[in-house]
Structures are given as C-alpha cells and as structure tokens.
C-alpha positions in Angstrom: 34.9 84.5 57.5 35.3 84.6 61.2 35.7 81.4 63.3 32.3 81.7 65.0 30.4 82.0 61.8 32.3 79.0 60.3 31.6 76.9 63.4 27.8 77.7 63.1 27.9 76.6 59.4 29.7 73.4 60.3 27.2 72.7 63.1 24.3 73.2 60.7 25.9 70.9 58.2 26.4 68.2 60.8 22.8 68.6 62.0 21.5 68.2 58.4 23.7 65.2 57.8 22.4 63.5 61.0 18.8 64.3 60.0 19.3 62.9 56.6 20.8 59.7 57.9 17.9 59.3 60.4 15.3 59.7 57.6 17.2 57.1 55.5 17.1 54.7 58.4 13.4 55.4 59.1 12.4 54.9 55.5 12.8 51.2 55.8 12.4 50.7 59.6 9.5 48.7 61.0 8.2 49.7 64.5 8.0 46.1 65.7 11.7 45.5 64.9 13.1 48.4 66.9 13.4 49.5 70.4 16.7 51.4 70.4 15.0 54.6 69.1 11.6 55.6 70.5 10.1 57.0 67.3 10.3 56.3 63.6 9.4 59.3 61.4 8.2 60.0 57.8 8.1 63.5 56.3 6.2 64.9 53.4 8.3 65.3 50.2 9.7 68.7 49.5 7.0 71.3 48.6 4.1 68.8 49.3 3.1 70.2 52.6 3.3 73.6 54.2 5.8 73.9 57.1 4.5 73.8 60.6 3.5 77.0 62.4 3.6 77.7 66.1 0.0 76.3 66.2 0.7 72.8 64.9 -1.2 69.8 66.2 -1.5 66.1 65.6 -3.9 63.2 65.2 -3.2 60.5 67.7 -4.0 56.9 67.0 -3.4 54.1 69.5 -2.3 50.9 67.8 -1.3 47.5 69.0 1.8 45.5 68.3 -0.1 43.2 66.0 -1.1 45.9 63.5 1.5 48.7 64.0 3.7 47.6 61.1 0.9 47.4 58.5 -0.7 50.7 59.6 2.7 52.4 59.7 3.5 51.3 56.2 0.3 52.9 54.9 0.7 56.1 56.9 4.4 56.4 55.9 3.5 56.2 52.1 0.7 58.7 52.4 2.8 61.1 54.4 5.7 61.0 52.0 3.3 61.6 49.1 1.9 64.7 50.8 -1.6 63.2 51.4 -1.4 63.6 55.2 0.3 66.2 57.3 3.9 67.4 57.1 5.2 64.6 59.3 4.1 61.3 60.9 5.8 59.3 63.6 5.1 56.0 65.4 6.5 54.7 68.7 8.6 51.6 68.7 8.1 50.7 72.3 5.7 51.5 75.1 5.9 54.8 76.9 7.2 54.7 80.5 4.4 53.7 82.8 2.1 52.7 80.0 -0.5 50.2 81.1 -0.6 48.1 78.0 2.9 47.0 76.9 1.6 46.1 73.4 0.2 49.5 72.6 2.0 51.9 70.2 1.2 55.5 69.5 0.9 56.9 65.9 1.0 60.7 65.5 0.2 62.5 62.2 1.2 66.1 62.5 -0.7 69.0 60.8 0.9 72.3 60.1 -1.7 74.5 62.0 -4.5 73.4 64.3 -6.4 76.6 63.4 -6.8 75.4 59.8 -10.0 73.3 60.4 -10.3 72.2 56.8 -6.8 70.8 56.7 -7.2 69.1 60.1 -10.4 67.5 58.9 -8.9 66.5 55.5 -6.1 64.6 57.3 -8.5 63.0 59.7 -10.7 61.9 56.8 -7.6 60.4 55.0 -6.9 58.4 58.2 -10.5 57.2 58.4 -10.3 56.2 54.7 -7.6 53.7 55.5 -9.6 52.2 58.3 -8.4 54.1 61.4 -11.4 55.1 63.6 -10.2 55.8 67.1 -8.7 59.2 66.3 -8.0 62.0 68.7 -6.8 65.5 67.6 -4.5 67.4 70.0 -3.3 71.0 69.3 0.2 71.9 70.5 0.2 74.2 73.5 
C-alpha cells in the first residue's frame, strides 16, 4: 500500500472518530447549557432515513431560550427514531447580529426538497408536536 493511500485511510478514520465523538456528546447535550459549539445535532438511526441528495432542504423553527430544551428533546428523539428527516440541529447561542438574543434556531433536514410528500410528512410531524411557525427552505 502506498503512503498516500494509507494517509487517506488514516484521515478518514480520524474524521469518523471525531464525528462519532461529536454525536455522543450531542446525544445528551442541552442547547441552553452550551455556547462553546454553535449547533447540537441528531441523526436518524442507520437505515431509517434516505441519505441527503444535492436537493436537500430544511424546516426552520424559531424557538426561544425558555422552550428550546424541551422542544429539542422531542425533536431529537423523533429524529433518531427516523420519524423526521435524516438530521436535525439546534443552535446553542444567537447568530451574529441577531436581534433577539433569546432566540434559537431549530432545523430539521429532509433528504430532497423535490419529494413533496416527504417534506410535508416531516412538516406534519413537527406540527403534531405543537410547532406551528414553520418555514421550509430548499438548499441552493
């Protein structure tokens, strides 16, 4: 095996180890307790959601600091179970220049914005847990 191929394999192993450690951290993290990382993520379990295409998109929900932990817990459980999209994430601090310092952004990713039935299925699952101010944005 040549050195370049071995280095690529080691880099991939390192990336996978870092990603696994990040997901273990995020599994128990609460958005209101963190500010060192901007996002906490949850991913659907293996085989429970199709992988994203180049046409992915996301439902965006603006939350406040008072309800972000409770909503995130529900969304995280539904994401891991494969009920929502392939991945969800929540901000742990306000974005730069954000008007309301108590606002947090929740994003629920869908694999393909062109799959209207799947996009609506995820939107309905979010409405079923009481989230009403939803905005869908397709990736550019």
